[in-house]
C-alpha positions as CSV (number, residue, x, y, z in Angstrom):
1,X,103.9,100.3,84.4
2,X,105.9,99.2,87.4
3,X,104.5,96.6,89.7
4,X,104.9,96.4,93.5
5,X,106.6,93.0,93.2
6,X,109.4,94.6,91.1
7,X,111.0,96.2,94.3
8,X,111.5,94.9,97.8
9,X,109.0,96.5,100.3
10,X,108.2,96.3,103.9
11,X,104.7,96.2,105.5
12,X,104.2,97.3,109.1
13,X,101.1,97.9,111.2
14,X,100.5,101.5,112.2
15,X,99.7,102.3,115.8
16,X,96.4,103.9,116.6
17,X,98.1,107.2,117.3
18,X,99.6,107.0,113.8
19,X,96.2,106.5,112.3
20,X,96.0,102.7,112.4
21,X,96.1,100.5,109.3
22,X,99.2,99.4,107.5
23,X,102.2,101.2,106.1
24,X,104.2,100.0,103.0
25,X,107.5,101.4,102.2
26,X,110.2,100.7,99.6
27,X,113.7,100.8,101.2
28,X,115.4,101.2,97.8
29,X,113.2,104.1,96.8
30,X,113.6,107.0,99.2
31,X,110.3,108.6,100.2
32,X,108.2,106.0,98.3
33,X,105.5,104.8,100.7
34,X,101.8,104.5,101.2
35,X,99.3,103.2,103.7
36,X,95.8,101.8,103.9
37,X,93.2,100.6,106.5
38,X,93.8,96.9,105.4
39,X,96.9,95.2,103.9
40,X,95.0,94.9,100.6
41,X,94.2,98.6,100.5
42,X,97.8,99.4,101.4
43,X,99.1,97.2,98.7
44,X,96.8,98.8,96.1
45,X,97.8,102.3,97.3
46,X,101.5,101.3,97.2
47,X,101.2,100.3,93.6
48,X,99.9,103.8,92.8
49,X,102.6,105.4,95.0
50,X,105.3,103.4,93.2
51,X,104.2,104.5,89.8
52,X,103.9,108.1,90.8
53,X,107.4,108.0,92.4
54,X,108.8,106.5,89.2
55,X,107.1,109.1,87.0
56,X,108.4,111.9,89.3
57,X,112.0,110.6,89.1
58,X,111.8,110.3,85.4
59,X,110.5,113.8,84.9
60,X,113.2,115.1,87.2
61,X,115.8,113.4,85.1
62,X,116.9,111.3,88.2
63,X,118.1,107.7,88.0
64,X,115.9,104.9,89.1
65,X,117.5,102.0,91.0
């Protein structure tokens, strides 16, 4: 299982017209991102998104940075 601390990530607040809350993205992993109403929720969701991204890459036979 990969942990969120294994890869650099960015956290930014989402504007109200974007739904509010916080967005976490992984610059080294294209398309890997998640959000949440709080930073804690976003971090939890990002951990799940990271593991799903890794699994999809592995199943597709693609390399993982």
